[in-house]
Every structure is written in C-alpha cells, then in structure tokens.
C-alpha positions in Angstrom: 0.0 0.0 0.0 2.8 2.4 0.9 4.4 1.8 -2.5 1.1 2.6 -4.3 0.7 5.8 -2.2 4.3 6.9 -3.2 3.6 6.1 -6.8 0.4 8.1 -6.8 2.2 11.1 -5.2 5.0 10.8 -7.8 2.5 10.7 -10.6 0.7 13.8 -9.4 4.0 15.6 -9.1 5.0 14.5 -12.6 1.8 15.7 -14.1 2.2 19.1 -12.3 5.7 19.6 -13.6 4.6 18.6 -17.1 2.0 21.4 -17.3 2.7 23.8 -20.1 3.5 27.5 -19.3 2.6 29.3 -22.5 3.9 32.8 -22.9 1.0 34.0 -24.9 -2.4 33.2 -26.4 -4.0 34.7 -29.5 -7.7 35.3 -30.0 -9.7 36.5 -33.0 -12.4 39.0 -33.3 -15.0 36.3 -32.3 -13.2 35.5 -29.1 -11.9 32.1 -30.4 -8.4 30.9 -29.8 -6.3 31.0 -33.0 -2.9 29.7 -33.9 0.0 31.9 -35.0 0.0 30.3 -38.4 -3.7 30.9 -38.9 -3.3 34.5 -37.9 -0.6 35.0 -40.5 -2.8 33.5 -43.2 -5.5 36.1 -42.3 -3.1 39.0 -41.9 -1.9 38.3 -45.5 -5.3 39.3 -46.8 -4.7 42.9 -45.6 -2.6 45.6 -47.1 -1.7 47.2 -43.8 -1.2 45.6 -40.5 -1.2 47.7 -37.3 0.5 45.8 -34.5 -0.6 47.4 -31.2 2.0 46.7 -28.6 2.6 47.2 -24.9 5.9 49.1 -25.0 7.5 47.3 -22.1 6.4 43.8 -23.0 9.0 41.4 -24.5 6.5 39.0 -26.0 5.0 41.9 -28.0 8.4 42.8 -29.4 9.2 39.2 -30.2 5.8 38.7 -31.9 6.3 41.8 -34.0 9.5 40.3 -35.3 8.0 36.9 -36.0 5.0 38.5 -37.9 7.4 40.6 -39.9 9.6 37.6 -40.8 6.6 35.5 -41.9 5.0 38.2 -44.1 8.4 39.0 -45.7 8.7 35.4 -46.9 5.8 35.9 -49.3 5.4 39.6 -49.9 7.4 42.8 -50.4 7.3 44.4 -47.0 7.5 47.9 -45.6 8.0 48.3 -41.8 7.1 51.5 -40.0 7.2 52.5 -36.4 5.8 55.0 -33.9 9.2 55.0 -32.2 10.9 56.9 -35.0 9.8 60.5 -35.7 9.5 61.8 -39.2 12.5 64.1 -38.9 14.7 61.1 -38.4 13.8 59.5 -41.8 16.9 60.9 -43.5 19.1 59.3 -40.9 17.2 56.0 -41.2 17.7 56.1 -45.0 21.4 56.9 -44.6 21.8 54.0 -42.2 20.0 51.6 -44.6 22.2 52.8 -47.4 25.3 52.2 -45.2 26.2 55.8 -45.6 26.5 56.4 -41.8 27.7 54.3 -39.0 25.3 52.5 -36.7 26.9 54.1 -33.6 26.4 57.6 -35.0 22.7 56.8 -35.7 22.2 55.6 -32.2 23.9 58.5 -30.6 22.0 61.2 -32.6 18.6 59.7 -33.4 16.6 60.5 -30.1 15.9 56.8 -29.6 13.5 55.5 -27.0 15.3 54.3 -23.8 14.3 50.7 -24.6 15.6 50.8 -28.2 18.4 48.4 -27.8 16.3 45.6 -26.3 13.0 46.2 -28.1 13.3 48.0 -31.4 16.9 47.4 -32.5 16.1 43.8 -33.4 13.3 45.0 -35.7 15.6 47.6 -37.3 18.3 45.0 -37.7 15.9 42.6 -39.4 15.0 45.4 -41.8 18.6 46.3 -42.5 19.7 42.7 -43.0 16.8 42.1 -45.4 16.8 45.4 -47.3 13.3 46.3 -46.0 12.4 49.9 -45.8 11.9 51.2 -42.2 9.6 54.2 -42.1 9.8 56.9 -39.3 6.1 57.5 -38.9 5.5 59.5 -35.8 5.2 63.3 -35.6 8.1 65.1 -34.0 7.2 65.5 -30.4 7.7 69.3 -30.5 4.7 69.7 -32.8 2.5 67.4 -30.6 3.4 69.7 -27.7 2.4 72.7 -29.7 -1.0 71.2 -30.5 -1.5 70.0 -27.0 -1.5 73.6 -25.8 -2.7 75.5 -28.8 -4.9 73.2 -30.9 -4.4 71.9 -34.5 -4.7 75.4 -35.9 -1.2 76.4 -34.7 0.3 74.0 -37.3 -0.7 76.5 -40.0 2.0 78.9 -38.8 4.9 76.4 -39.3 7.4 76.8 -42.2 7.0 74.9 -45.4 9.9 72.8 -44.4 8.3 71.9 -41.1 5.0 71.0 -42.8 6.8 68.4 -44.9 7.0 66.4 -41.7 3.2 66.5 -41.2 0.1 65.2 -43.0 -1.6 67.6 -45.3 -3.2 70.5 -43.4 -5.8 71.1 -42.1 -5.9 67.7 -40.3 -9.4 66.5 -39.8 -10.4 65.9 -36.2 -13.5 64.1 -35.0 -14.0 64.8 -31.3 -16.9 62.3 -31.0 -14.6 59.3 -31.5 -14.8 57.4 -28.2 -11.0 57.2 -27.8 -10.5 61.0 -28.1 -13.6 61.6 -25.9 -12.1 59.4 -23.2 -8.8 61.3 -23.3 -10.6 64.6 -22.9 -12.7 63.3 -20.1 -9.7 61.8 -18.3 -7.9 65.1 -17.9 -11.2 66.8 -16.8 -9.9 70.3 -17.5 -6.7 69.8 -15.4 -4.3 69.1 -18.2 -3.3 70.6 -21.6 -6.4 72.0 -23.2 -6.0 70.1 -26.5 -4.3 66.8 -25.5 -6.8 64.7 -27.5 -6.0 66.7 -30.6 -2.3 66.1 -30.0 -3.1 62.4 -29.9 -5.0 62.8 -33.2 -2.0 64.6 -34.7 0.1 61.5 -33.9 -2.5 59.1 -35.3 -2.9 61.2 -38.5 0.9 61.5 -39.0 1.4 57.8 -38.5 -1.4 56.9 -40.9 -0.2 59.4 -43.5 3.3 58.0 -43.5 2.1 54.4 -43.7 0.0 55.3 -46.7 2.7 57.4 -48.4 5.2 54.5 -48.2 2.9 51.6 -48.9 3.8 49.7 -52.1 1.0 48.3 -54.2 1.0 44.5 -54.1 3.1 44.5 -50.9 2.3 44.5 -47.2 3.0 47.3 -44.6 3.3 46.6 -40.9 3.3 49.3 -38.4 4.3 49.1 -34.7 2.5 51.4 -32.3 1.2 51.5 -28.8 -1.9 49.4 -28.7 -4.1 52.4 -27.7 -3.3 54.1 -31.0 -5.3 51.4 -33.0 -7.6 49.8 -30.5 -11.3 49.6 -31.3 -10.5 50.4 -34.9 -10.1 54.1 -34.1 -7.0 56.3 -34.0 -4.6 55.4 -36.8 -7.3 53.1 -38.3 -9.7 56.1 -38.7 -7.1 58.1 -40.5 -6.0 55.3 -42.7 -9.6 54.9 -43.8 -9.6 58.7 -44.4 -6.4 58.8 -46.4 -6.7 55.5 -48.3 -10.1 53.9 -48.0 -9.2 51.4 -50.7 -6.6 49.7 -48.6 -7.6 46.8 -46.3 -6.4 47.3 -42.7 -6.1 44.6 -40.0 -5.1 45.2 -36.4 -3.5 43.3 -33.5 -4.1 44.6 -29.9 -2.2 43.5 -26.8 -3.3 43.0 -23.2 -2.0 41.2 -20.0 -4.1 38.9 -17.9 -3.5 36.7 -14.9 -4.5 33.7 -17.0 -4.7 33.1 -20.7 -8.3 32.1 -20.6 -10.8 33.8 -22.9 -10.9 37.5 -22.2 -14.0 39.6 -21.9 -15.8 40.6 -25.1 -14.8 44.2 -24.6 -11.1 43.0 -24.9 -11.2 40.6 -27.9 -13.4 43.0 -29.8 -10.6 45.6 -29.7 -8.9 44.3 -32.8 -8.9 41.6 -35.5 -6.5 39.7 -33.2 -5.8 40.0 -29.6 -2.4 39.0 -28.1 -2.8 38.0 -24.4 0.3 37.8 -22.3 0.5 36.7 -18.6 0.5 39.6 -16.3 3.6 38.3 -14.5 5.7 38.4 -17.7 9.0 40.1 -17.2 9.0 43.6 -18.5 11.8 45.2 -20.5 11.9 48.4 -18.4 
C-alpha cells in the first residue's frame, strides 16, 4: 500500500511539472483561440497591419519580429514604427544605405530608452533584409504645440516643417470614443487640446504608412496598442487617407491567466495577443 501511495504522489507531481506554461495566447475578433500560423494567413489578406504593442512587453516585441519575418517570406514588406519620428527619416535612410555608422545613428537619433532591447532587433531585421523602415510619428515638439494651442497652430509652421506632417488642415472628430475618453480623463486639469495632440500623432502615422505603402506588398506598423484599439485612432485616419486599402489590427493586453478575455477586450482588434500579467518587463 505504501508503494502505491508513493507512486500516486510521484504521478501527481510529474503531471504538475509537465503542465505547459505558454507565454501568450492569440484570440480572434470572435473570441476564439487562434494559432499563430492561422493569424498569418488572415493578416496576409490585408494591405496594412497595425501591431498594437505594450511598450514594455518582451512578448509583443518578439511577436512583432515573428510576424514581420513571416510576411516578408511571401510579400514585399515595408516596416514602420511610432518609435521613430518623421524628422529622423533621413538618418534612417542613410543607415539603410550604409552611408552612416550605426553608432552615429544611435547617438543622434533621439531613440527610446528601450531601443536596444525592443526596437533594435526590428531595425536589424529590416537592415539585413533590405526592408524599408519608415519613421512614422510626428516630431514631439509639434505634438506639444498642438496640446496647448490646438491643431490650428500648425498652419503657422514653415513649409519645411509642414513636410514632416500630414496635409493640413488635419481632420479631427472629437466624437470618437478614444478621443472623448482622453478629454474626459484630464477633466480640465491638463493641456487643453491633449486629445488633438493624440489625433496629430495618429494622423501623421497613418499618412506616412499610406505614403510609403507599395502596391501588391504589405505594410506593418508598430505602435502603442491604444493608437489602434477599437479600430479608431490610426485606423480612422488610414480609412480617411486611403479607404481602398484593407487594414487589419492586433491589440495586446495582459491577464492573470490566458483564458478567454471579456468581449470588450477581444473586440478591440482583429486579433488579440494576451500575455501573462507576471511576464518580465523590459523596463
């Protein structure tokens, strides 16, 4: 009897140790689990893919790289990123043309603090495979101008500065839920036009995605998940600038478990990347 008891305990322990510890789970717009390979097949039907990331999440950055690799196997690919501002495009192009040194780019390009761990692998993949990397985001100084003075202040910029922006005037729909929630959150205690500054970022990213998109190819854009959730933000501006292009989105969240999230979560995007909430952060 003692031997049987020991065997049962050992079997229970073995089963416990054999339990998988997946690092992520993907869900589709219907809330069904989906495999990575199936997601790639669906994403390939789109012209533009917006990958909404959590900036400090290593699984998001790893997944961005894997999606880029898979799409580039079958299609001409353009990569674009919120993390690079439009006035850095010349330096990016010079780097891709091997005209400047990587260390000079990194010292002068106003890179995010987590560049080396999170975004350098994406840029390296682009460089190694001769894939264009687009600096899509508005220079932060212009977002700061709009945050305090509204979108109208952009009209006073020089012609050279306006080359870094979408065509003016930039349309703004204050009834979009995402922008309404930003305005409500500050409750009159922050910059007067912070939602319009967010719209400027969304419009600039959308405009640069469209401007650099190649017919017959795929464009993938990396942005904070809030910029494209609920098919608003960048998606709204993409539909404004190029309604003929098909857009698909990926959103990201963390959960204590990887079980099916609430409908309000999986309805945020065509695909939802769920990562355990105790996943190590990059910063």
